[in-house]
Structure formats: structure tokens, C-alpha cells
PASE-798805 format. One record per residue (C-alpha): residue number from 1; x, y, z; residue in three letters. Coordinates in steps of 0.1 Angstrom, whole numbers, plus 5000, padded with zeros to 4 digits. Layout:
! PASE-798805
<NUM <X Y Z> 'ALA'>
...
This chain:
! PASE-798805
<1 <2104 6411 6099> 'MET'>
<2 <2080 6434 6081> 'ASP'>
<3 <2066 6446 6114> 'ALA'>
<4 <2102 6453 6126> 'ASP'>
<5 <2109 6473 6094> 'ASN'>
<6 <2077 6492 6098> 'ASP'>
<7 <2086 6501 6134> 'GLN'>
<8 <2121 6512 6124> 'THR'>
<9 <2107 6533 6096> 'THR'>
<10 <2081 6549 6119> 'PHE'>
<11 <2108 6556 6146> 'ASN'>
<12 <2131 6572 6120> 'ARG'>
<13 <2102 6594 6106> 'ILE'>
<14 <2093 6604 6142> 'TRP'>
<15 <2129 6614 6149> 'GLN'>
<16 <2131 6633 6117> 'LEU'>
<17 <2098 6651 6125> 'PHE'>
<18 <2112 6663 6159> 'TRP'>
<19 <2146 6672 6144> 'MET'>
<20 <2128 6694 6118> 'LEU'>
<21 <2107 6710 6145> 'ILE'>
<22 <2138 6719 6164> 'ILE'>
<23 <2156 6730 6133> 'PHE'>
<24 <2126 6752 6122> 'ALA'>
<25 <2118 6768 6155> 'THR'>
<26 <2150 6771 6176> 'ALA'>
<27 <2166 6799 6157> 'PRO'>
<28 <2136 6821 6157> 'LEU'>
<29 <2141 6835 6192> 'ALA'>
<30 <2176 6847 6182> 'GLN'>
<31 <2168 6858 6146> 'ALA'>
<32 <2170 6896 6154> 'GLN'>
<33 <2201 6895 6177> 'SER'>
<34 <2221 6871 6154> 'ASN'>
<35 <2223 6883 6118> 'PRO'>
<36 <2222 6855 6092> 'VAL'>
<37 <2257 6843 6084> 'ALA'>
<38 <2249 6821 6054> 'THR'>
<39 <2236 6827 6018> 'ARG'>
<40 <2216 6795 6017> 'HIS'>
<41 <2185 6786 6038> 'ARG'>
<42 <2174 6751 6044> 'LEU'>
<43 <2137 6747 6052> 'ALA'>
<44 <2108 6724 6048> 'ILE'>
<45 <2077 6729 6026> 'ASN'>
<46 <2049 6704 6033> 'ALA'>
<47 <2066 6670 6030> 'SER'>
<48 <2099 6680 6014> 'HIS'>
<49 <2131 6699 6020> 'PHE'>
<50 <2139 6732 6002> 'THR'>
<51 <2170 6752 5999> 'LEU'>
<52 <2164 6789 5991> 'ASP'>
<53 <2127 6780 5985> 'ASP'>
<54 <2135 6755 5958> 'ARG'>
<55 <2132 6717 5961> 'PRO'>
<56 <2163 6702 5977> 'PHE'>
<57 <2172 6665 5973> 'PRO'>
<58 <2185 6660 6008> 'TYR'>
<59 <2213 6635 6001> 'THR'>
<60 <2236 6630 6031> 'GLY'>
<61 <2264 6609 6044> 'VAL'>
<62 <2276 6606 6080> 'SER'>
<63 <2310 6622 6086> 'PHE'>
<64 <2309 6615 6123> 'PHE'>
<65 <2343 6630 6132> 'ASN'>
<66 <2343 6660 6109> 'ALA'>
<67 <2348 6685 6137> 'ILE'>
<68 <2378 6666 6151> 'TYR'>
<69 <2394 6654 6119> 'ASN'>
<70 <2428 6672 6115> 'PRO'>
<71 <2431 6665 6077> 'ALA'>
<72 <2396 6678 6070> 'PHE'>
<73 <2402 6709 6091> 'ASN'>
<74 <2438 6716 6082> 'ALA'>
<75 <2427 6748 6064> 'SER'>
<76 <2397 6763 6047> 'ALA'>
<77 <2412 6753 6014> 'GLU'>
<78 <2416 6717 6025> 'ALA'>
<79 <2381 6716 6038> 'ARG'>
<80 <2366 6730 6006> 'LEU'>
<81 <2386 6704 5986> 'LYS'>
<82 <2370 6676 6007> 'TRP'>
<83 <2336 6692 6005> 'LEU'>
<84 <2338 6694 5967> 'ARG'>
<85 <2348 6658 5966> 'LYS'>
<86 <2317 6648 5986> 'PHE'>
<87 <2297 6670 5963> 'GLN'>
<88 <2311 6653 5933> 'GLY'>
<89 <2296 6621 5945> 'TYR'>
<90 <2261 6637 5948> 'GLY'>
<91 <2264 6644 5985> 'ILE'>
<92 <2248 6677 5996> 'ASN'>
<93 <2244 6672 6034> 'VAL'>
<94 <2271 6661 6059> 'LEU'>
<95 <2259 6645 6092> 'ARG'>
<96 <2284 6656 6118> 'VAL'>
<97 <2286 6648 6155> 'TRP'>
<98 <2293 6673 6183> 'CYS'>
<99 <2302 6645 6207> 'GLN'>
<100 <2329 6621 6195> 'TRP'>
<101 <2343 6610 6229> 'ASP'>
<102 <2333 6574 6233> 'SER'>
<103 <2358 6548 6243> 'GLY'>
<104 <2350 6525 6214> 'LEU'>
<105 <2382 6532 6195> 'GLY'>
<106 <2368 6552 6167> 'PHE'>
<107 <2393 6573 6147> 'VAL'>
<108 <2398 6608 6162> 'ASP'>
<109 <2377 6599 6193> 'ALA'>
<110 <2391 6611 6226> 'SER'>
<111 <2378 6626 6259> 'PRO'>
<112 <2386 6660 6244> 'GLN'>
<113 <2366 6653 6212> 'SER'>
<114 <2334 6670 6225> 'THR'>
<115 <2318 6703 6221> 'LEU'>
<116 <2307 6705 6257> 'TYR'>
<117 <2322 6712 6292> 'ASP'>
<118 <2307 6693 6321> 'ALA'>
<119 <2285 6723 6330> 'ASP'>
<120 <2270 6724 6295> 'GLY'>
<121 <2291 6753 6283> 'ALA'>
<122 <2304 6751 6247> 'LEU'>
<123 <2341 6747 6241> 'ARG'>
<124 <2353 6775 6219> 'PRO'>
<125 <2377 6756 6197> 'ALA'>
<126 <2354 6729 6184> 'PRO'>
<127 <2325 6754 6182> 'LEU'>
<128 <2347 6776 6160> 'ALA'>
<129 <2355 6746 6138> 'THR'>
<130 <2319 6737 6134> 'LEU'>
<131 <2310 6773 6124> 'LYS'>
<132 <2339 6772 6098> 'SER'>
<133 <2325 6739 6084> 'ILE'>
<134 <2290 6755 6081> 'LEU'>
<135 <2304 6786 6064> 'ALA'>
<136 <2325 6766 6039> 'ASP'>
<137 <2296 6742 6032> 'ALA'>
<138 <2274 6772 6025> 'ASP'>
<139 <2298 6784 5998> 'GLN'>
<140 <2290 6753 5979> 'LEU'>
<141 <2253 6752 5986> 'GLY'>
<142 <2257 6723 6011> 'MET'>
<143 <2241 6717 6045> 'CYS'>
<144 <2249 6700 6078> 'LEU'>
<145 <2229 6677 6099> 'GLU'>
<146 <2243 6683 6134> 'ILE'>
<147 <2240 6655 6159> 'VAL'>
<148 <2241 6671 6193> 'ILE'>
<149 <2246 6640 6216> 'PHE'>
<150 <2259 6605 6210> 'SER'>
<151 <2241 6575 6224> 'GLN'>
<152 <2274 6554 6221> 'GLU'>
<153 <2290 6578 6246> 'SER'>
<154 <2258 6578 6268> 'PHE'>
<155 <2258 6540 6271> 'LEU'>
<156 <2294 6543 6284> 'GLN'>
<157 <2282 6568 6310> 'LYS'>
<158 <2299 6597 6291> 'ILE'>
<159 <2273 6624 6290> 'HIS'>
<160 <2261 6657 6305> 'LEU'>
<161 <2239 6655 6336> 'ALA'>
<162 <2207 6674 6337> 'ALA'>
<163 <2203 6704 6335> 'PRO'>
<164 <2237 6708 6318> 'ALA'>
<165 <2224 6689 6287> 'ASP'>
<166 <2195 6713 6282> 'GLU'>
<167 <2219 6742 6288> 'ARG'>
<168 <2242 6728 6260> 'ALA'>
<169 <2213 6724 6235> 'VAL'>
<170 <2201 6760 6242> 'ALA'>
<171 <2236 6774 6239> 'ALA'>
<172 <2243 6756 6207> 'LEU'>
<173 <2210 6766 6190> 'THR'>
<174 <2217 6802 6199> 'ARG'>
<175 <2253 6801 6186> 'GLU'>
<176 <2242 6785 6153> 'LEU'>
<177 <2211 6805 6147> 'ALA'>
<178 <2228 6826 6120> 'PRO'>
<179 <2237 6795 6100> 'PHE'>
<180 <2206 6786 6081> 'ARG'>
<181 <2221 6757 6063> 'ASN'>
<182 <2219 6735 6094> 'ALA'>
<183 <2195 6710 6109> 'ALA'>
<184 <2197 6695 6144> 'PHE'>
<185 <2193 6659 6156> 'GLN'>
<186 <2195 6659 6193> 'ILE'>
<187 <2203 6621 6197> 'TRP'>
<188 <2214 6596 6172> 'ASN'>
<189 <2188 6569 6169> 'HIS'>
<190 <2176 6570 6204> 'ILE'>
<191 <2159 6593 6230> 'THR'>
<192 <2164 6601 6266> 'ARG'>
<193 <2129 6586 6273> 'GLN'>
<194 <2142 6552 6262> 'ILE'>
<195 <2172 6556 6284> 'PHE'>
<196 <2149 6562 6313> 'GLY'>
<197 <2128 6531 6306> 'LEU'>
<198 <2160 6510 6304> 'ALA'>
<199 <2171 6523 6337> 'GLY'>
<200 <2202 6540 6323> 'LEU'>
């Protein structure tokens, strides 16, 4: 059991490492063409997170369907009310999913609940919602961890084929480069290499 826990911990640290590499480097290519849209800047310093160059106790909760939840996105005022409620419980990071289109019966899940068209292009409406969430979170000094792809959908054969998947990642990082209160997680708890080994 201890070996399993050690392996799980190692896997999570490895995923976090690559998430941070993506987060730290992806926006740099667009920094000059996309002016910064947020007041706050999430970063890493040695082994810890910072926000605006101060230690940041990264304390998050998964709000999987945030982009597609009609009550949360009814208006900026409604969204800020919910964000303040999260903040009141000590939450300063929301983990949101761009792809919420599995057939597992989750609330707000549907074939339309995805940020991506089949060719890897970004859908304007959910992209605008994600940017609004980032902007509202920034007002409160909160951050987002953005999960780009869902393994639950992938395992149901709902996914972008290569190279559309890479096109989507590139497009999303370009679009969100001005939002410095964001971090990216490409896959939730799994990698495409594992899919390949499993023959999926």
C-alpha cells in the first residue's frame, strides 16, 4: 500500500511539474502581442507558488462544470457572489474543465459542453465565458487551474484527433496568455502516453 501511495504521489508531482512548465512558458511567445489582462500574476519561486511575488497558499477545489454552469454564469454579479463564497471557505483556486462532454451523466454535461470544435478550433461562447471567469476571479485575487482535456471523455472515444488536439492547446494558450492568474493541466490524472500503452 505504501508503494502505491508513493507512486501516486510521484505521478501527481510529475504532472504538476509539467503543468507548471506549460503554465510558466506557454504565454511567453505571446507576451508582446497580447497585453496583460489581469492585475494578479501567479508564478513559481523555487518550490512554492507566488501571487504578485508573494507566497501564495495554493488552495483549490474542482468546479468541473464552471464554464457550463448556468447559475454560476448568469451574470458577472452572480459569478462574483459565488467566487466570494468559495473565498470565504479559504479557496483561492478553482480547477475548471474545458471539456465537459462525457456521457457519464454529470450535471451540465452534454456534447456541446466543450471548448473545442473537431478541427481544434476554439468555440467562441465557452471561450468568452472562461475569460470572464478569469477576469472576475482576478478581481478577488483568485486563480484558475484550467484542465484542457478530460480522460473520462477520452475513454468514451470523445476526443480530438491529432493534430487537432495540439492545435487546440496552442490556440488556448495564445488566447489566455494575457490572463496571468491561470495555470494549465493538459490532462486530468492521465497522459496520452498511457493511452498509447493501453491501446486506446
